[in-house]
Residue, then its C-alpha position, 0 to 999 in steps of 0.5 A: x500500500x502507498x500513502x497518498x500525500x497532498x502537499x497543499x493539505x495542512x494538518x489541523x491540531x486541536x490547538x488550532x480547532x481550540x483557537x478558532x473556537x474561542x475566536x468564534x465564541x468571543x465574536x458574538x459580542x463586539x465589545x467587552x466592558x472591562x473594569x480597570x483601576x482606572x475606570x471601564x474600558x471597552x475591549x474588542x472581542x477580536x483583541x480579547x481573543x487574541x490576548x487569551x490565546x497568547x497569554x494562556x497555554x495549550x492546556x489552559x486554551x483547552x480548559x477554556x474551551x471546556x468551560x465555554x462549551x459548558x456555559x453554552x450547553x447551559x444557554x448561559x451568556x459568556x459575557x461575565x465570564x470573559x470579563x472576569x478573565x479579561x480583568x486577570x489578564x489586563x490587570x496583570 
């Protein structure tokens, strides 16, 4: 048997799928309001998703995806959850 190779096909990893899921889940809202020491700021969903991906390990991203999926199953808004995470990242 001979393996068929297609050089234009890219291997998609679980990490890639997780990043896509986070970007998609956060894109439901245009902005997330995040309280800081100097007041409240509005963070674009795209910026927040990139911050999350940049500051978290692969395992933390995986846990975040699982938590977001659980919230989705319960028909719960992820807004307050994401605001809490954003506070931790922005005040770090």
